[in-house]
Backbone as XML, in Angstrom:
<?xml version="1.0"?>
<chain id="A" units="angstrom">
  <residue number="1" name="MET">
    <atom name="N" x="58.632" y="188.602" z="11.512"/>
    <atom name="CA" x="60.045" y="188.281" z="11.379"/>
    <atom name="C" x="60.168" y="186.824" z="10.958"/>
  </residue>
  <residue number="2" name="PRO">
    <atom name="N" x="60.915" y="186.538" z="9.907"/>
    <atom name="CA" x="61.061" y="185.144" z="9.465"/>
    <atom name="C" x="61.869" y="184.323" z="10.460"/>
  </residue>
  <residue number="3" name="ASN">
    <atom name="N" x="61.543" y="183.058" z="10.513"/>
    <atom name="CA" x="62.247" y="182.127" z="11.394"/>
    <atom name="C" x="63.006" y="181.145" z="10.513"/>
  </residue>
  <residue number="4" name="ALA">
    <atom name="N" x="64.315" y="181.245" z="10.487"/>
    <atom name="CA" x="65.129" y="180.372" z="9.638"/>
    <atom name="C" x="65.836" y="179.340" z="10.494"/>
  </residue>
  <residue number="5" name="LEU">
    <atom name="N" x="65.783" y="178.099" z="10.068"/>
    <atom name="CA" x="66.510" y="177.034" z="10.743"/>
    <atom name="C" x="67.750" y="176.714" z="9.929"/>
  </residue>
  <residue number="6" name="THR">
    <atom name="N" x="68.859" y="176.610" z="10.592"/>
    <atom name="CA" x="70.088" y="176.242" z="9.907"/>
    <atom name="C" x="70.628" y="174.966" z="10.519"/>
  </residue>
  <residue number="7" name="THR">
    <atom name="N" x="71.295" y="174.194" z="9.713"/>
    <atom name="CA" x="71.934" y="172.969" z="10.184"/>
    <atom name="C" x="73.428" y="173.213" z="10.235"/>
  </residue>
  <residue number="8" name="PRO">
    <atom name="N" x="74.020" y="173.109" z="11.418"/>
    <atom name="CA" x="75.474" y="173.265" z="11.491"/>
    <atom name="C" x="76.162" y="172.265" z="10.569"/>
  </residue>
  <residue number="9" name="ASN">
    <atom name="N" x="77.242" y="172.700" z="9.951"/>
    <atom name="CA" x="77.930" y="171.871" z="8.970"/>
    <atom name="C" x="79.285" y="171.442" z="9.523"/>
  </residue>
  <residue number="10" name="TYR">
    <atom name="N" x="79.275" y="170.468" z="10.409"/>
    <atom name="CA" x="80.504" y="169.935" z="10.988"/>
    <atom name="C" x="80.551" y="168.435" z="10.745"/>
  </residue>
  <residue number="11" name="ASN">
    <atom name="N" x="81.684" y="167.953" z="10.290"/>
    <atom name="CA" x="81.888" y="166.514" z="10.135"/>
    <atom name="C" x="82.591" y="166.033" z="11.400"/>
  </residue>
  <residue number="12" name="ILE">
    <atom name="N" x="81.846" y="165.404" z="12.293"/>
    <atom name="CA" x="82.422" y="165.002" z="13.579"/>
    <atom name="C" x="83.467" y="163.907" z="13.429"/>
  </residue>
  <residue number="13" name="PHE">
    <atom name="N" x="83.605" y="163.357" z="12.226"/>
    <atom name="CA" x="84.621" y="162.328" z="11.986"/>
    <atom name="C" x="85.897" y="162.909" z="11.375"/>
  </residue>
  <residue number="14" name="ASP">
    <atom name="N" x="85.922" y="164.225" z="11.145"/>
    <atom name="CA" x="87.120" y="164.877" z="10.614"/>
    <atom name="C" x="88.261" y="164.706" z="11.622"/>
  </residue>
  <residue number="15" name="PRO">
    <atom name="N" x="89.441" y="164.291" z="11.175"/>
    <atom name="CA" x="90.559" y="164.058" z="12.111"/>
    <atom name="C" x="90.917" y="165.282" z="12.951"/>
  </residue>
  <residue number="16" name="ALA">
    <atom name="N" x="90.830" y="166.476" z="12.382"/>
    <atom name="CA" x="91.154" y="167.684" z="13.146"/>
    <atom name="C" x="90.143" y="167.918" z="14.265"/>
  </residue>
  <residue number="17" name="ILE">
    <atom name="N" x="88.879" y="167.664" z="13.989"/>
    <atom name="CA" x="87.846" y="167.826" z="15.014"/>
    <atom name="C" x="87.979" y="166.744" z="16.072"/>
  </residue>
  <residue number="18" name="ARG">
    <atom name="N" x="88.261" y="165.536" z="15.669"/>
    <atom name="CA" x="88.421" y="164.442" z="16.638"/>
    <atom name="C" x="89.628" y="164.672" z="17.542"/>
  </residue>
  <residue number="19" name="ALA">
    <atom name="N" x="90.666" y="165.327" z="17.030"/>
    <atom name="CA" x="91.857" y="165.595" z="17.835"/>
    <atom name="C" x="91.572" y="166.623" z="18.932"/>
  </residue>
  <residue number="20" name="ASP">
    <atom name="N" x="90.705" y="167.611" z="18.654"/>
    <atom name="CA" x="90.367" y="168.644" z="19.632"/>
    <atom name="C" x="88.923" y="169.078" z="19.409"/>
  </residue>
  <residue number="21" name="PRO">
    <atom name="N" x="87.951" y="168.316" z="19.918"/>
    <atom name="CA" x="86.549" y="168.576" z="19.616"/>
    <atom name="C" x="85.914" y="169.716" z="20.413"/>
  </residue>
  <residue number="22" name="TYR">
    <atom name="N" x="86.583" y="170.229" z="21.434"/>
    <atom name="CA" x="85.922" y="171.139" z="22.364"/>
    <atom name="C" x="85.531" y="172.474" z="21.745"/>
  </residue>
  <residue number="23" name="GLY">
    <atom name="N" x="86.312" y="172.997" z="20.820"/>
    <atom name="CA" x="85.934" y="174.230" z="20.134"/>
    <atom name="C" x="84.683" y="174.045" z="19.298"/>
  </residue>
  <residue number="24" name="VAL">
    <atom name="N" x="84.601" y="172.916" z="18.613"/>
    <atom name="CA" x="83.418" y="172.621" z="17.800"/>
    <atom name="C" x="82.208" y="172.390" z="18.696"/>
  </residue>
  <residue number="25" name="TYR">
    <atom name="N" x="82.382" y="171.691" z="19.806"/>
    <atom name="CA" x="81.264" y="171.474" z="20.729"/>
    <atom name="C" x="80.721" y="172.809" z="21.241"/>
  </residue>
  <residue number="26" name="GLY">
    <atom name="N" x="81.608" y="173.735" z="21.563"/>
    <atom name="CA" x="81.169" y="175.056" z="22.014"/>
    <atom name="C" x="80.398" y="175.793" z="20.935"/>
  </residue>
  <residue number="27" name="ALA">
    <atom name="N" x="80.899" y="175.735" z="19.708"/>
    <atom name="CA" x="80.207" y="176.386" z="18.591"/>
    <atom name="C" x="78.842" y="175.750" z="18.353"/>
  </residue>
  <residue number="28" name="LEU">
    <atom name="N" x="78.764" y="174.433" z="18.446"/>
    <atom name="CA" x="77.481" y="173.750" z="18.258"/>
    <atom name="C" x="76.477" y="174.159" z="19.331"/>
  </residue>
  <residue number="29" name="ARG">
    <atom name="N" x="76.924" y="174.301" z="20.568"/>
    <atom name="CA" x="76.014" y="174.718" z="21.639"/>
    <atom name="C" x="75.479" y="176.120" z="21.378"/>
  </residue>
  <residue number="30" name="GLU">
    <atom name="N" x="76.297" y="176.997" z="20.800"/>
    <atom name="CA" x="75.839" y="178.354" z="20.500"/>
    <atom name="C" x="74.936" y="178.389" z="19.274"/>
  </residue>
  <residue number="31" name="GLU">
    <atom name="N" x="75.224" y="177.570" z="18.271"/>
    <atom name="CA" x="74.456" y="177.590" z="17.019"/>
    <atom name="C" x="73.133" y="176.856" z="17.136"/>
  </residue>
  <residue number="32" name="ALA">
    <atom name="N" x="73.145" y="175.682" z="17.733"/>
    <atom name="CA" x="71.932" y="174.865" z="17.792"/>
    <atom name="C" x="72.103" y="173.791" z="18.852"/>
  </residue>
  <residue number="33" name="LEU">
    <atom name="N" x="71.312" y="173.889" z="19.926"/>
    <atom name="CA" x="71.409" y="172.859" z="20.961"/>
    <atom name="C" x="70.951" y="171.506" z="20.440"/>
  </residue>
  <residue number="34" name="VAL">
    <atom name="N" x="69.940" y="171.519" z="19.586"/>
    <atom name="CA" x="69.424" y="170.280" z="18.992"/>
    <atom name="C" x="69.285" y="170.513" z="17.496"/>
  </residue>
  <residue number="35" name="PHE">
    <atom name="N" x="69.820" y="169.601" z="16.699"/>
    <atom name="CA" x="69.683" y="169.735" z="15.253"/>
    <atom name="C" x="69.738" y="168.361" z="14.611"/>
  </residue>
  <residue number="36" name="GLN">
    <atom name="N" x="69.203" y="168.298" z="13.396"/>
    <atom name="CA" x="69.223" y="167.052" z="12.643"/>
    <atom name="C" x="70.499" y="167.004" z="11.815"/>
  </residue>
  <residue number="37" name="ASN">
    <atom name="N" x="71.269" y="165.935" z="11.974"/>
    <atom name="CA" x="72.513" y="165.748" z="11.232"/>
    <atom name="C" x="72.221" y="164.833" z="10.048"/>
  </residue>
  <residue number="38" name="PRO">
    <atom name="N" x="72.150" y="165.393" z="8.823"/>
    <atom name="CA" x="71.812" y="164.568" z="7.664"/>
    <atom name="C" x="72.893" y="163.543" z="7.334"/>
  </residue>
  <residue number="39" name="MET">
    <atom name="N" x="74.151" y="163.842" z="7.654"/>
    <atom name="CA" x="75.231" y="162.902" z="7.375"/>
    <atom name="C" x="75.058" y="161.614" z="8.191"/>
  </residue>
  <residue number="40" name="LEU">
    <atom name="N" x="74.618" y="161.768" z="9.440"/>
    <atom name="CA" x="74.423" y="160.605" z="10.305"/>
    <atom name="C" x="72.995" y="160.077" z="10.267"/>
  </residue>
  <residue number="41" name="GLY">
    <atom name="N" x="72.068" y="160.887" z="9.738"/>
    <atom name="CA" x="70.674" y="160.473" z="9.685"/>
    <atom name="C" x="70.025" y="160.418" z="11.056"/>
  </residue>
  <residue number="42" name="MET">
    <atom name="N" x="70.413" y="161.349" z="11.940"/>
    <atom name="CA" x="69.842" y="161.352" z="13.292"/>
    <atom name="C" x="69.861" y="162.760" z="13.866"/>
  </residue>
  <residue number="43" name="TRP">
    <atom name="N" x="69.119" y="162.939" z="14.946"/>
    <atom name="CA" x="69.113" y="164.194" z="15.673"/>
    <atom name="C" x="70.246" y="164.175" z="16.688"/>
  </residue>
  <residue number="44" name="MET">
    <atom name="N" x="70.844" y="165.355" z="16.917"/>
    <atom name="CA" x="71.926" y="165.465" z="17.886"/>
    <atom name="C" x="71.556" y="166.520" z="18.924"/>
  </residue>
  <residue number="45" name="ALA">
    <atom name="N" x="71.775" y="166.208" z="20.183"/>
    <atom name="CA" x="71.566" y="167.152" z="21.279"/>
    <atom name="C" x="72.934" y="167.543" z="21.819"/>
  </residue>
  <residue number="46" name="ASN">
    <atom name="N" x="73.193" y="168.844" z="21.857"/>
    <atom name="CA" x="74.503" y="169.343" z="22.256"/>
    <atom name="C" x="74.491" y="170.042" z="23.599"/>
  </residue>
  <residue number="47" name="GLY">
    <atom name="N" x="73.395" y="169.959" z="24.303"/>
    <atom name="CA" x="73.291" y="170.596" z="25.609"/>
    <atom name="C" x="71.869" y="170.461" z="26.118"/>
  </residue>
  <residue number="48" name="TYR">
    <atom name="N" x="71.602" y="171.109" z="27.214"/>
    <atom name="CA" x="70.270" y="171.063" z="27.806"/>
    <atom name="C" x="70.087" y="172.288" z="28.677"/>
  </residue>
  <residue number="49" name="ASP">
    <atom name="N" x="68.839" y="172.575" z="28.999"/>
    <atom name="CA" x="68.518" y="173.686" z="29.909"/>
    <atom name="C" x="68.174" y="173.141" z="31.260"/>
  </residue>
</chain>
């Protein structure tokens, strides 16, 4: 079975996301707890076990 890595595509500086970030945070936790954000040039951790 192939293993595909995807990078969530959210701009955390978008005004709509900044106004209510909790829906995006929930989606990020479901999609990828840790991922590399190319826009920021860093890794992001969205939760822990």
